[in-house]
C-alpha positions as CSV (number, residue, x, y, z in Angstrom):
1,X,102.6,22.1,88.7
2,X,99.3,23.7,90.0
3,X,98.8,24.5,93.4
4,X,95.5,22.1,93.4
5,X,97.3,19.0,92.3
6,X,100.5,19.8,94.7
7,X,98.0,20.2,97.5
8,X,96.5,16.7,96.3
9,X,99.9,15.1,96.7
10,X,100.7,16.3,99.5
11,X,97.4,15.4,101.0
12,X,97.9,11.6,99.4
13,X,101.4,11.4,101.1
14,X,99.7,12.6,104.0
15,X,97.3,10.2,104.1
16,X,99.8,7.2,103.3
17,X,102.1,8.3,106.2
18,X,99.2,8.2,108.7
19,X,98.2,5.2,107.4
20,X,101.1,2.8,106.9
21,X,103.7,4.6,109.2
22,X,101.4,6.0,112.3
23,X,101.0,9.3,113.8
24,X,104.6,9.9,114.0
25,X,104.8,9.6,110.6
26,X,102.3,11.8,109.6
27,X,103.8,14.2,111.6
28,X,107.2,13.7,110.1
29,X,105.5,14.1,106.7
30,X,103.9,17.0,107.9
31,X,107.2,18.9,109.0
32,X,109.3,18.0,106.0
33,X,106.3,19.1,103.6
34,X,106.0,22.5,105.6
35,X,109.9,23.2,105.5
36,X,109.7,22.3,101.7
37,X,107.1,24.7,101.1
38,X,108.8,27.6,102.7
39,X,112.0,26.5,101.0
40,X,109.9,26.9,97.5
41,X,108.2,30.0,98.6
42,X,111.7,31.6,99.2
43,X,113.1,30.5,96.0
44,X,110.0,31.7,94.0
45,X,110.4,34.9,95.8
46,X,106.9,34.5,97.2
47,X,108.6,35.2,100.9
48,X,111.0,38.2,101.0
49,X,113.2,37.5,104.0
50,X,114.7,40.9,104.2
51,X,111.0,42.2,104.6
52,X,110.4,39.9,107.4
53,X,113.4,40.6,109.3
54,X,113.5,44.3,109.2
55,X,109.5,44.0,110.5
56,X,110.7,41.7,113.5
57,X,113.6,44.2,114.4
58,X,110.9,46.8,114.2
59,X,108.6,45.1,116.4
60,X,111.1,44.1,118.7
61,X,112.5,47.8,119.2
62,X,109.0,49.1,119.4
63,X,108.0,46.6,122.5
64,X,111.5,47.5,124.1
65,X,110.6,51.4,124.2
66,X,107.0,50.7,125.8
67,X,108.6,49.7,129.0
């Protein structure tokens, strides 16, 4: 599925949630959709957990040595 079609589907789902479920339903659909996006990214290999963890650790070490 193309990213454009996926974005359109997600937008329609958010629209229905906002129209029929109110603001809370809109937020729930948004959070679940973002979580699904991150999981899909990880599965496709577009998000490298190891590199992110290493970058976080390097940044936290750097901030501790500055004090």
